[in-house]
C-alpha positions as CSV (number, residue, x, y, z in Angstrom):
1,X,-8.4,10.2,11.8
2,X,-5.4,8.8,10.4
3,X,-6.8,5.3,10.2
4,X,-9.4,6.8,7.9
5,X,-7.2,8.6,5.6
6,X,-6.8,5.5,3.0
7,X,-9.7,3.5,3.9
8,X,-11.4,4.0,0.5
9,X,-8.4,3.0,-1.2
10,X,-7.7,-0.1,0.7
11,X,-11.2,-1.4,0.4
12,X,-10.8,-0.8,-3.5
13,X,-7.6,-2.7,-3.4
14,X,-9.1,-5.8,-1.7
15,X,-12.1,-5.6,-4.2
16,X,-9.5,-5.6,-7.3
17,X,-7.0,-7.9,-5.8
18,X,-8.0,-11.2,-7.5
19,X,-7.2,-9.1,-11.0
20,X,-4.5,-7.5,-10.0
21,X,-2.7,-10.8,-8.9
22,X,-3.6,-12.2,-12.3
23,X,-2.3,-9.5,-14.4
24,X,0.3,-7.4,-12.0
25,X,1.8,-9.8,-9.5
26,X,4.8,-8.4,-7.8
27,X,4.1,-5.0,-8.9
28,X,3.2,-1.6,-7.0
29,X,-0.2,-0.3,-7.6
30,X,-1.1,3.4,-7.2
31,X,-4.7,4.1,-6.1
32,X,-6.6,7.3,-5.3
33,X,-10.0,6.9,-4.2
34,X,-11.7,4.3,-6.3
35,X,-9.3,4.7,-9.1
36,X,-6.2,2.6,-10.1
37,X,-3.8,5.2,-11.3
38,X,-1.1,2.8,-12.5
39,X,1.1,-0.3,-12.0
40,X,4.8,0.0,-11.5
41,X,7.8,-2.2,-11.0
42,X,9.5,0.1,-8.4
43,X,7.8,1.5,-5.4
44,X,10.0,4.7,-6.1
45,X,8.4,5.0,-9.4
46,X,4.6,4.6,-8.1
47,X,5.4,7.3,-5.6
48,X,7.0,9.8,-8.4
49,X,4.1,9.0,-10.5
50,X,1.6,10.0,-7.4
51,X,3.5,13.1,-6.2
52,X,3.6,14.4,-10.1
53,X,0.0,13.4,-10.9
54,X,-1.7,14.4,-7.3
55,X,0.7,16.5,-5.3
56,X,1.8,15.7,-1.6
57,X,-1.7,14.1,-0.4
58,X,-2.5,10.7,1.0
59,X,-2.2,7.8,-1.6
60,X,-2.1,4.2,-1.6
61,X,1.2,2.4,-2.9
62,X,0.8,-1.4,-2.3
63,X,2.7,-4.2,-4.0
64,X,0.5,-6.9,-5.3
65,X,1.4,-10.1,-3.3
66,X,-0.8,-13.0,-2.6
67,X,-0.3,-12.8,1.2
68,X,0.9,-9.3,3.3
69,X,4.2,-9.8,4.7
70,X,4.6,-10.3,8.2
71,X,7.5,-8.0,9.8
72,X,9.0,-8.7,12.9
73,X,10.5,-5.8,15.3
74,X,13.4,-7.3,17.3
75,X,13.0,-4.7,20.0
76,X,9.4,-5.6,20.7
77,X,10.4,-9.4,20.4
78,X,13.1,-9.3,22.8
79,X,11.0,-6.9,25.3
80,X,13.4,-4.1,24.9
81,X,10.4,-1.7,23.8
82,X,6.9,-2.2,25.5
83,X,3.5,-1.0,23.3
84,X,1.5,1.1,25.6
85,X,-2.3,1.3,24.9
């Protein structure tokens, strides 16, 4: 299932988040399994390194920020699109 693809990586990120916030605030981390493969200043750098080292496989690239940003999708907000269960 797609939701399970990065479950281990996301759990590892959350476990490591306090230390990551101390030392890598604002950077992008590259995680595969329960291993931190690197930190990067740009998303593109993290992606390129992940593909170089791992190939085209699921990997977690996540920015280290205290709170997750909230994204608003205007089409949903204004009722132009409807989410179907």
